[in-house]
Structures are given as structure tokens and as C-alpha cells.
C-alpha positions as CSV (number, residue, x, y, z in Angstrom):
1,X,-10.6,29.7,-17.1
2,X,-7.3,28.0,-17.7
3,X,-7.0,24.6,-19.2
4,X,-3.8,22.5,-19.3
5,X,-3.6,20.4,-22.4
6,X,-0.8,18.1,-23.5
7,X,0.4,18.0,-27.1
8,X,-0.4,14.3,-27.1
9,X,-4.1,15.0,-26.7
10,X,-4.5,15.2,-30.4
11,X,-5.0,19.0,-30.7
12,X,-5.3,20.1,-34.3
13,X,-5.8,23.3,-36.2
14,X,-6.1,24.5,-39.7
15,X,-2.9,25.9,-41.3
16,X,-3.0,29.2,-43.1
17,X,-1.2,30.1,-46.3
18,X,2.4,31.4,-46.2
19,X,3.1,34.9,-44.8
20,X,2.0,37.7,-47.1
21,X,-0.9,35.7,-48.6
22,X,-4.6,36.3,-47.8
23,X,-5.7,34.2,-44.9
24,X,-9.2,32.8,-44.7
25,X,-11.1,33.3,-41.4
26,X,-11.4,30.3,-39.1
27,X,-14.2,29.3,-36.9
28,X,-14.1,30.8,-33.4
29,X,-14.6,27.3,-31.9
30,X,-11.7,25.7,-33.7
31,X,-9.4,23.7,-31.5
32,X,-6.1,25.4,-30.8
33,X,-2.9,23.6,-31.9
34,X,-0.2,24.3,-29.4
35,X,2.0,21.6,-30.7
36,X,3.3,23.7,-33.5
37,X,6.1,26.1,-32.5
38,X,6.3,29.8,-33.3
39,X,8.8,29.0,-36.0
40,X,6.1,27.4,-38.1
41,X,6.3,28.9,-41.6
42,X,2.5,29.0,-41.7
43,X,2.5,31.4,-38.7
44,X,3.2,35.2,-38.9
45,X,5.7,36.4,-36.3
46,X,4.4,39.2,-34.1
47,X,6.9,41.7,-32.6
48,X,7.3,41.0,-28.9
49,X,8.2,43.6,-26.3
50,X,8.8,41.0,-23.6
51,X,12.3,39.5,-23.8
52,X,12.1,35.7,-23.7
53,X,8.6,35.7,-25.1
54,X,8.1,34.9,-28.8
55,X,4.7,35.5,-30.4
56,X,3.1,34.3,-33.7
57,X,-0.3,34.7,-35.3
58,X,-2.2,32.0,-37.0
59,X,-5.1,32.6,-39.4
60,X,-7.6,35.2,-38.1
61,X,-10.7,34.1,-36.2
62,X,-12.4,37.4,-37.2
63,X,-11.3,40.7,-38.7
64,X,-9.8,41.9,-35.4
65,X,-9.0,38.6,-33.6
66,X,-6.3,36.0,-34.0
67,X,-5.1,32.7,-32.6
68,X,-1.9,33.8,-30.8
69,X,0.8,31.3,-30.0
70,X,3.6,32.0,-27.6
71,X,6.9,30.4,-26.7
72,X,8.0,31.6,-23.3
73,X,11.4,31.2,-21.6
74,X,11.0,32.1,-18.0
75,X,14.1,33.0,-15.9
76,X,15.0,30.4,-13.2
77,X,14.8,33.2,-10.6
78,X,11.1,33.7,-11.5
79,X,10.3,30.1,-10.8
80,X,12.3,30.2,-7.6
81,X,10.4,33.3,-6.6
82,X,7.1,31.5,-7.0
83,X,8.5,28.5,-5.2
84,X,9.5,30.6,-2.2
85,X,6.1,32.3,-2.1
86,X,4.4,28.9,-2.0
87,X,6.7,27.6,0.6
88,X,6.1,30.7,2.8
89,X,2.3,30.4,2.5
90,X,2.3,26.7,3.2
91,X,5.0,26.6,6.0
92,X,2.4,25.8,8.7
93,X,1.2,22.8,6.7
94,X,4.5,21.3,5.7
95,X,5.3,19.4,8.8
96,X,5.7,15.6,8.2
97,X,6.1,13.0,10.9
98,X,9.7,11.9,11.3
99,X,11.2,14.9,9.5
100,X,13.0,17.9,11.0
101,X,11.2,21.2,11.2
102,X,11.9,23.1,8.0
103,X,12.7,19.9,6.0
104,X,10.4,19.2,3.1
105,X,10.0,15.6,1.9
106,X,10.9,15.0,-1.8
107,X,7.3,14.2,-2.7
108,X,6.0,17.5,-1.2
109,X,8.8,19.4,-3.0
110,X,7.8,18.0,-6.4
111,X,4.2,19.1,-5.8
112,X,5.5,22.6,-4.8
113,X,7.5,22.8,-8.0
114,X,4.4,21.8,-9.9
115,X,2.5,24.7,-8.3
116,X,5.4,27.0,-9.0
117,X,5.5,26.2,-12.7
118,X,1.7,26.6,-12.9
119,X,2.0,30.0,-11.3
120,X,4.7,31.3,-13.7
121,X,2.9,29.9,-16.7
122,X,-0.3,31.8,-15.8
123,X,1.6,34.9,-14.7
124,X,3.8,35.2,-17.8
125,X,1.0,34.7,-20.3
126,X,-1.2,37.3,-18.6
127,X,1.8,39.6,-18.4
128,X,2.6,39.2,-22.1
129,X,-1.0,39.7,-23.1
130,X,-1.2,43.0,-21.1
131,X,2.2,44.2,-22.2
132,X,1.2,43.9,-25.9
133,X,-2.2,45.5,-25.4
134,X,-4.0,42.3,-26.4
135,X,-7.4,41.2,-25.0
136,X,-8.3,37.5,-24.7
137,X,-11.7,36.8,-26.2
138,X,-14.7,36.4,-24.0
139,X,-16.3,32.9,-23.8
140,X,-19.2,32.8,-26.4
141,X,-20.0,29.2,-25.5
142,X,-17.2,27.4,-27.4
143,X,-14.3,28.0,-25.0
144,X,-13.0,31.0,-26.9
145,X,-11.5,32.4,-23.6
146,X,-9.3,29.4,-22.9
147,X,-5.6,29.5,-22.6
148,X,-4.0,26.2,-23.6
149,X,-0.6,24.9,-22.8
150,X,1.7,22.4,-24.5
151,X,3.3,21.4,-21.2
152,X,1.8,19.7,-18.1
153,X,3.2,21.2,-14.9
154,X,2.7,17.9,-13.0
155,X,4.9,16.2,-15.6
156,X,7.5,18.9,-16.0
157,X,7.9,19.1,-12.2
158,X,9.4,15.6,-12.1
159,X,12.4,16.6,-14.2
160,X,12.6,20.4,-13.6
161,X,15.7,21.5,-11.6
162,X,15.1,24.6,-9.4
163,X,17.1,27.6,-10.7
164,X,17.0,26.6,-14.3
165,X,15.1,28.6,-17.0
166,X,11.7,27.1,-17.8
167,X,10.3,27.0,-21.4
168,X,6.7,26.5,-22.2
169,X,4.3,27.1,-25.1
170,X,0.8,28.6,-24.9
171,X,-2.0,29.5,-27.3
172,X,-5.0,31.7,-26.9
173,X,-7.6,33.7,-28.9
174,X,-7.1,37.5,-28.6
175,X,-7.8,40.8,-30.3
176,X,-4.8,42.9,-31.2
177,X,-4.2,46.6,-30.4
178,X,-4.7,49.3,-33.1
179,X,-0.9,50.0,-32.9
180,X,1.7,47.5,-31.7
181,X,3.2,48.1,-28.3
182,X,6.8,49.5,-28.2
183,X,7.7,49.7,-24.5
184,X,10.0,46.8,-23.4
185,X,8.5,44.9,-20.5
186,X,10.7,42.4,-18.6
187,X,9.5,39.3,-16.7
188,X,12.1,40.2,-14.1
189,X,10.2,43.4,-13.4
190,X,7.0,41.5,-12.9
191,X,8.5,39.7,-10.0
192,X,10.8,42.6,-9.0
193,X,13.8,40.3,-9.5
194,X,17.4,41.7,-8.9
195,X,20.8,40.6,-10.0
196,X,21.2,39.0,-6.6
197,X,18.1,36.9,-7.3
198,X,19.5,35.7,-10.6
199,X,22.8,34.9,-9.0
200,X,21.1,32.9,-6.3
201,X,19.1,31.0,-8.9
202,X,22.4,30.2,-10.7
203,X,23.9,29.0,-7.5
204,X,21.0,26.7,-6.7
205,X,21.0,25.3,-10.3
206,X,24.8,24.6,-9.9
207,X,23.9,22.7,-6.7
208,X,21.4,20.6,-8.7
209,X,18.4,22.4,-7.5
210,X,19.0,21.9,-3.8
211,X,18.0,24.6,-1.4
212,X,19.1,24.8,2.2
213,X,16.5,23.3,4.6
214,X,14.8,21.5,1.7
215,X,15.2,17.8,1.2
216,X,16.3,16.5,-2.2
217,X,15.7,12.8,-1.4
218,X,16.1,10.2,1.2
219,X,15.1,10.5,4.8
220,X,15.9,13.0,7.4
221,X,14.5,11.5,10.5
222,X,15.7,12.6,13.9
223,X,18.1,10.4,15.6
224,X,17.4,9.6,19.2
225,X,20.1,10.6,21.6
226,X,20.9,8.2,24.4
227,X,21.2,9.8,27.8
228,X,24.4,9.3,29.5
229,X,24.3,8.5,33.1
230,X,26.4,10.8,35.2
231,X,29.0,9.3,37.5
232,X,29.1,10.4,41.0
């Protein structure tokens, strides 16, 4: 199960001693603090094999499980990929009275952006977990399997510009592999993105997030054409 939680919801967590010192175990049902960034001196950096994803460990939950925090910077092309996928799947349900076929009203576009951000947040965290050989804990009755976010997609969608990189923070409880992963895994490979996809994202970003056939605001109602009478 995935739970979206804002930093303003009062999430708190115990702080461990500085890196190198012995860390006391923490309760498995402790509330995760996703407000702190991976640069927190109380966290221990964990070598990441996914470019754009920074990982850090808080105090251990058990001898082989930690609270893992991540700062993820997702390429704009990845968000755009998710957006296009959602658009393609929903094309038959996007018709709005008074709008040209293929045009999407701004309020619908915002919701689609929200779904796109949600998709990449879920995809990238799952991808990072698998790439590092980690395993998210099973639920033992206290929500140990939850992934928590520091960003609300519905809120971020209102200001996010298509084509731009998207940064988010996540936290989850997971076991670590016996040996750290060493193979570099790229988010671009997850979505099979090419240089052309990156260039298109840059172009759309330069155009303030506007995509052909998508409305960015205002109306796009059809104008009625007056029939001209033919002279005989």
C-alpha cells in the first residue's frame, strides 16, 4: 500500500547519533519523518547506483532492517512519458462539450499531471529499491510496509511545468542486501527513454509546458461558420 503524506502532517522520528557511533534500535511502528533531507548529519549516506537518487539510512529498526530515505530527481522526459501514457489510455474519455477533438481543458490537464507525478513517484521508488537489492518490510500490523512521501502530487501538479525535472522525497522501511549493489541503473532505462525524448522534454519546457493539441488555459470552443448564400 502507498500512502501520500505531507511534511506538514507533523511526521516525527527519533534521531540517531552521528555517523560512526553505535545506533540504538527503533520501534518498527515508529512514524517515518520524510521532512528531513538525506543531507541530515544524523543520517548515514548509502551508496546509490541510480543516478538522480540519493539514499540515506536512519537508525536501524532491527539488526538487518533500516528506515531508508530517498531524494529523487526524475528527468522531465520520464514525467512526460507517464503523461503521454495516461493521455493515450484516457483519450476516449477526454471529450469535453464545446472543445475541439484532441483539446484537453486545463482542469483535466492538471489532473493528468497529478496522475503522472504519482506514477513516476511510485515507479522510481520501486525501481530504486530493486536496483539496490533492498526489500520493503511486510506489514506486521503497524504499517511497516508503507512508503511515505514528502510531496502531494495534487499540490505539485498545480505548479509543475511539463518537461521539467521533478524532485521528491520518500521514506520506507527495508532490509539491505548482504553486499551493496554495484551495477549502475538509470531511470531513463526504466522508461526506455532516448536522447530524442530528452530533447522533446527540453523543447516542451522551453515552451512553458505546452504540448501541441493540449490546452494551457482559456477556451477553445468551435466557432460557428455562417453559410454564404450563393448568387445565381
